Backbone as JSON, one array per atom type, in Angstrom:
{
  "sequence": "XXXXXXXXXXXXXXXXXXXXXXXXXXXXXXXXXXXXXXXXXXXXXXXXXXXXXXXXXXXXXXXXXXXXXXXXXXXXXXXXXXXXXXXXXXXXXXXXXXXXXX",
  "N": [[-22.87, -50.36, 3.68], [-19.61, -49.82, 4.66], [-17.67, -50.53, 7.58], [-15.36, -48.68, 9.43], [-13.11, -49.86, 11.48], [-11.25, -49.55, 14.46], [-9.01, -51.42, 16.17], [-7.92, -51.73, 19.41], [-5.09, -52.74, 21.07], [-3.56, -53.98, 24.05], [-2.39, -51.54, 26.38], [-4.54, -48.79, 27.13], [-3.79, -46.09, 27.97], [-2.32, -43.23, 29.67], [0.28, -43.4, 28.78], [0.11, -44.21, 26.16], [-1.54, -42.44, 24.94], [-0.87, -40.25, 23.21], [0.0, -41.65, 20.99], [-2.3, -43.03, 20.21], [-4.29, -41.1, 19.83], [-4.22, -39.71, 17.21], [-5.04, -41.87, 15.64], [-7.62, -42.46, 16.54], [-8.9, -40.12, 15.81], [-8.71, -40.02, 13.1], [-8.77, -39.47, 9.47], [-10.09, -41.24, 6.82], [-12.88, -41.13, 9.13], [-13.05, -43.08, 12.17], [-15.47, -45.53, 12.73], [-16.02, -47.4, 14.57], [-14.75, -48.7, 17.61], [-12.84, -51.24, 18.69], [-12.53, -52.72, 21.69], [-11.69, -55.09, 22.76], [-9.11, -56.07, 23.06], [-7.91, -54.55, 25.0], [-5.86, -54.19, 27.77], [-5.38, -52.61, 29.95], [-6.76, -49.67, 31.3], [-6.88, -46.23, 31.83], [-7.72, -42.98, 33.28], [-6.87, -41.14, 31.36], [-7.09, -42.63, 29.03], [-9.87, -43.04, 29.0], [-10.69, -40.38, 28.7], [-9.7, -39.92, 26.14], [-11.32, -41.63, 24.62], [-13.75, -40.37, 25.11], [-13.25, -37.91, 23.84], [-13.08, -38.78, 21.19], [-15.73, -39.61, 20.82], [-17.15, -37.16, 21.24], [-16.06, -35.61, 19.16], [-16.94, -37.02, 16.93], [-19.74, -36.72, 17.25], [-19.96, -33.95, 16.91], [-19.48, -33.81, 14.23], [-21.76, -34.83, 13.22], [-21.99, -37.64, 13.32], [-21.36, -41.01, 14.55], [-19.47, -42.89, 16.96], [-18.98, -46.15, 17.73], [-18.41, -48.19, 20.56], [-17.08, -51.36, 20.97], [-16.8, -54.86, 21.94], [-15.86, -54.9, 24.65], [-13.27, -55.3, 26.92], [-12.54, -57.07, 30.03], [-11.01, -55.26, 31.61], [-11.78, -52.77, 30.59], [-14.55, -52.78, 31.11], [-14.49, -52.8, 33.91], [-13.32, -50.28, 34.57], [-15.12, -48.5, 33.3], [-17.4, -49.03, 34.79], [-16.53, -48.31, 37.36], [-16.04, -45.55, 37.03], [-18.49, -44.76, 36.18], [-19.34, -44.18, 33.47], [-20.72, -45.3, 31.37], [-23.23, -44.42, 30.43], [-22.58, -42.02, 29.19], [-21.36, -42.86, 26.84], [-23.47, -44.16, 25.75], [-23.63, -46.84, 25.75], [-24.73, -49.93, 25.26], [-23.83, -52.56, 25.77], [-22.13, -52.31, 28.0], [-23.91, -51.19, 29.86], [-25.82, -53.24, 30.0], [-24.21, -55.28, 30.99], [-23.62, -54.25, 33.51], [-26.17, -54.31, 34.67], [-26.59, -57.06, 34.74], [-24.53, -57.89, 36.49], [-25.31, -56.54, 38.79], [-27.74, -57.74, 39.29], [-26.88, -60.3, 39.83], [-25.61, -59.89, 42.24], [-27.71, -59.38, 43.9]],
  "CA": [[-21.92, -49.4, 4.19], [-18.46, -50.44, 5.3], [-17.32, -49.97, 8.88], [-13.94, -48.44, 9.68], [-12.91, -50.27, 12.87], [-9.93, -49.46, 15.07], [-8.86, -52.38, 17.27], [-6.85, -51.3, 20.32], [-4.45, -53.86, 21.79], [-2.67, -53.57, 25.13], [-2.8, -50.45, 27.27], [-5.18, -47.55, 26.67], [-3.4, -45.3, 29.14], [-1.6, -41.98, 29.4], [1.54, -43.72, 28.11], [-0.14, -44.42, 24.73], [-2.55, -41.47, 24.48], [-0.37, -39.49, 22.05], [0.08, -42.59, 19.87], [-3.63, -43.46, 19.8], [-5.17, -39.97, 19.5], [-4.4, -39.51, 15.77], [-5.75, -43.01, 15.07], [-9.03, -42.3, 16.9], [-9.44, -38.93, 15.15], [-8.21, -40.1, 11.73], [-9.61, -39.32, 8.3], [-11.52, -41.24, 7.14], [-13.13, -41.31, 10.56], [-13.32, -44.39, 12.74], [-16.89, -45.73, 13.07], [-16.13, -48.39, 15.64], [-13.5, -48.96, 18.33], [-12.86, -52.58, 19.3], [-11.77, -52.65, 22.94], [-11.52, -56.45, 23.3], [-7.7, -56.34, 23.36], [-7.39, -53.59, 25.98], [-5.46, -54.86, 29.01], [-5.35, -51.62, 31.03], [-7.4, -48.42, 30.92], [-6.86, -45.22, 32.89], [-8.58, -41.84, 32.97], [-6.43, -40.54, 30.09], [-7.71, -43.44, 27.98], [-11.3, -42.73, 29.0], [-10.81, -39.04, 28.11], [-9.46, -40.05, 24.71], [-12.54, -42.21, 24.05], [-14.75, -39.3, 25.18], [-12.91, -36.97, 22.79], [-13.48, -39.4, 19.91], [-17.19, -39.58, 20.78], [-17.57, -35.76, 21.06], [-15.63, -35.19, 17.83], [-17.88, -37.66, 16.0], [-21.04, -36.08, 17.39], [-19.85, -32.61, 16.33], [-19.5, -34.01, 12.78], [-23.04, -35.48, 12.89], [-21.83, -39.09, 13.16], [-21.21, -41.7, 15.83], [-18.41, -43.88, 17.13], [-19.46, -47.21, 18.62], [-17.4, -48.97, 21.28], [-17.48, -52.76, 20.94], [-15.85, -55.85, 22.43], [-15.26, -54.4, 25.89], [-12.49, -56.25, 27.72], [-12.81, -56.93, 31.47], [-10.37, -54.03, 32.12], [-12.62, -51.64, 30.18], [-15.8, -52.87, 31.88], [-14.21, -52.43, 35.31], [-13.11, -48.84, 34.67], [-16.38, -47.84, 32.95], [-18.3, -49.17, 35.94], [-15.95, -47.52, 38.45], [-16.21, -44.13, 36.72], [-19.89, -44.56, 35.82], [-19.35, -43.46, 32.2], [-21.42, -46.05, 30.32], [-24.31, -43.61, 29.87], [-21.98, -41.02, 28.29], [-21.1, -43.49, 25.56], [-24.7, -44.78, 25.26], [-23.09, -48.16, 25.47], [-25.66, -50.95, 25.76], [-23.11, -53.72, 26.29], [-21.67, -52.0, 29.35], [-25.07, -51.03, 30.73], [-26.39, -54.56, 30.19], [-23.27, -56.0, 31.85], [-23.79, -53.73, 34.87], [-27.45, -54.82, 35.17], [-26.38, -58.48, 35.02], [-23.72, -58.06, 37.7], [-26.12, -56.07, 39.92], [-28.74, -58.79, 39.54], [-26.17, -61.44, 40.43], [-25.3, -59.55, 43.62], [-28.96, -59.28, 44.7]],
  "C": [[-20.81, -50.13, 4.97], [-18.13, -49.74, 6.61], [-15.81, -49.85, 9.0], [-13.69, -48.69, 11.16], [-11.45, -50.11, 13.27], [-9.9, -50.43, 16.23], [-7.66, -51.95, 18.12], [-6.38, -52.51, 21.11], [-3.56, -53.31, 22.9], [-3.26, -52.43, 25.95], [-3.5, -49.33, 26.51], [-5.02, -46.59, 27.85], [-2.68, -44.03, 28.7], [-0.31, -42.23, 28.62], [1.36, -43.92, 26.61], [-1.09, -43.39, 24.14], [-2.09, -40.71, 23.23], [-0.29, -40.37, 20.81], [-1.32, -42.89, 19.32], [-4.54, -42.31, 19.35], [-5.32, -39.77, 17.99], [-5.15, -40.67, 15.09], [-7.26, -42.9, 15.33], [-9.68, -41.14, 16.15], [-9.05, -38.87, 13.67], [-9.26, -39.75, 10.68], [-9.19, -40.39, 7.32], [-11.76, -41.59, 8.6], [-13.39, -42.77, 10.93], [-14.79, -44.45, 13.12], [-17.05, -46.59, 14.32], [-14.76, -48.57, 16.28], [-13.67, -50.28, 19.06], [-11.94, -52.56, 20.51], [-11.47, -54.03, 23.54], [-10.08, -56.77, 23.66], [-7.09, -55.42, 24.39], [-7.11, -54.31, 27.3], [-5.45, -53.92, 30.21], [-5.94, -50.33, 30.49], [-7.31, -47.47, 32.1], [-7.7, -44.02, 32.46], [-8.15, -41.13, 31.69], [-7.03, -41.31, 28.91], [-9.2, -43.18, 27.87], [-11.51, -41.36, 28.36], [-10.61, -39.09, 26.6], [-10.69, -40.63, 24.01], [-13.66, -41.17, 24.05], [-14.51, -38.26, 24.08], [-13.33, -37.51, 21.43], [-14.99, -39.34, 19.74], [-17.69, -38.15, 20.51], [-17.23, -35.24, 19.67], [-16.57, -35.76, 16.77], [-19.24, -36.97, 16.04], [-21.04, -34.69, 16.76], [-19.9, -32.68, 14.8], [-20.76, -34.76, 12.34], [-22.89, -36.97, 12.59], [-21.63, -39.71, 14.53], [-20.0, -42.62, 15.8], [-18.95, -44.89, 18.13], [-18.27, -47.9, 19.27], [-17.91, -50.4, 21.35], [-16.41, -53.63, 21.58], [-15.15, -55.48, 23.72], [-14.54, -55.52, 26.65], [-12.88, -56.09, 29.19], [-12.2, -55.66, 32.07], [-11.22, -52.81, 31.79], [-13.92, -51.63, 30.98], [-15.6, -52.4, 33.31], [-14.08, -50.92, 35.46], [-14.39, -48.07, 34.34], [-17.36, -47.9, 34.12], [-17.81, -48.3, 37.1], [-16.21, -46.02, 38.26], [-17.64, -43.76, 36.33], [-20.03, -43.75, 34.53], [-20.1, -44.18, 31.08], [-22.49, -45.19, 29.65], [-23.76, -42.55, 28.92], [-21.8, -41.6, 26.89], [-22.37, -44.09, 24.95], [-24.45, -46.24, 24.95], [-23.95, -49.26, 26.09], [-24.94, -52.15, 26.36], [-22.66, -53.47, 27.73], [-22.86, -51.89, 30.29], [-25.73, -52.37, 31.01], [-25.52, -55.4, 31.12], [-23.44, -55.56, 33.29], [-25.09, -54.25, 35.47], [-27.31, -56.28, 35.57], [-25.59, -58.67, 36.31], [-24.48, -57.58, 38.92], [-27.16, -57.12, 40.29], [-28.09, -59.99, 40.22], [-25.84, -61.17, 41.9], [-26.53, -59.53, 44.5], [-29.35, -60.59, 45.29]]
}
């Protein structure tokens, strides 16, 4: 099975939400979103990722987030949204940083 990956470069913010929304909700659907090139993420970007996840779940499929950039990890940790995405990379990263602080 082939994976339809969307790689996001630069900002994932309110300034690009209208540009990125049709790409995230495209047909054929995106199976994976590569966040390794994201330099800035705000709550509008997080909401857009949540919309993509909810839309996929409503269609009995999934969207995986991969390649989390430091900007994405920081915002996901700040907003405590890793569990919403079921994102092991983020959750594992948080455990590692918590262990390092102990």
